[in-house]
C-alpha positions in Angstrom: 12.8 -26.8 -27.9 14.1 -23.8 -29.9 11.7 -23.3 -32.8 14.3 -22.0 -35.2 17.1 -24.6 -34.8 15.1 -27.5 -33.4 17.6 -27.8 -30.6 16.6 -28.1 -26.9 16.8 -24.8 -24.9 19.6 -24.7 -22.5 17.6 -23.4 -19.6 14.1 -24.0 -18.4 11.7 -21.1 -18.9 11.5 -20.2 -15.2 15.3 -20.3 -14.3 17.8 -17.5 -14.2 21.4 -18.2 -15.2 23.8 -18.4 -12.3 26.2 -15.8 -13.7 23.4 -13.3 -14.1 23.2 -10.3 -11.8 19.6 -11.3 -11.0 20.8 -14.7 -9.6 22.0 -13.2 -6.3 19.1 -10.9 -5.7 16.0 -12.0 -3.8 13.0 -12.7 -6.0 10.4 -11.1 -3.7 10.7 -7.6 -2.2 9.0 -6.7 1.0 6.2 -4.2 0.6 6.8 -0.8 2.0 4.3 0.0 4.8 2.1 3.1 4.1 2.8 5.6 6.9 0.2 8.1 5.7 -3.0 7.7 3.7 -4.5 10.2 1.2 -8.1 11.4 2.0 -9.5 9.0 -0.6 -7.5 6.1 0.8 -8.5 6.9 4.3 -12.2 7.2 3.3 -12.0 3.9 1.5 -10.3 2.2 4.5 -13.0 3.5 6.8 -15.7 2.6 4.3 -17.2 6.1 4.4 -17.5 8.8 1.8 -14.7 11.4 1.4 -17.2 14.1 2.2 -18.1 12.5 5.6 -14.3 12.1 6.3 -13.7 15.7 5.5 -16.6 16.9 7.7 -15.4 14.8 10.6 -11.8 16.1 10.1 -13.1 19.7 10.1 -15.0 19.1 13.3 -11.8 17.8 14.9 -13.2 14.2 15.3 -10.6 12.6 13.0 -7.1 13.9 13.2 -5.1 14.7 10.1 -1.6 15.7 9.2 -1.0 18.7 6.9 2.1 18.7 4.7 1.9 22.0 2.9 -1.5 22.0 1.3 -1.7 18.2 1.3 -3.9 16.4 3.9 -2.9 13.0 5.1 -4.1 10.5 7.7 -2.1 8.2 9.9 -3.6 4.7 10.0 -2.9 4.5 13.7 -5.0 7.7 14.2 -7.8 6.2 12.2 -7.7 3.1 14.4 -7.8 5.3 17.5 -10.8 7.1 16.2 -12.6 3.8 15.5 -11.8 2.6 19.0 -13.1 5.8 20.5 -16.4 5.5 18.5 -16.8 1.9 19.6 -16.3 2.8 23.3 -19.0 5.5 23.0 -21.6 3.0 22.0 
């Protein structure tokens, strides 16, 4: 009910008018897959400290990608590293 006029609202709170530009668009957008992770994201994903990640990167154990001065990690490379560590055990 409209508080000022006392009249009933013409649309329910959760609807979009059919003539609205939003009516034809999907309500949910697919998330964009992360192709590369920052060092802090990669460390968090591996549940290790950024310092340990960097030491393993410098030692050549964990591969990284350099884009200018930025260092990034491919999730698939991190998974390959995990698999290689598991196979060594």
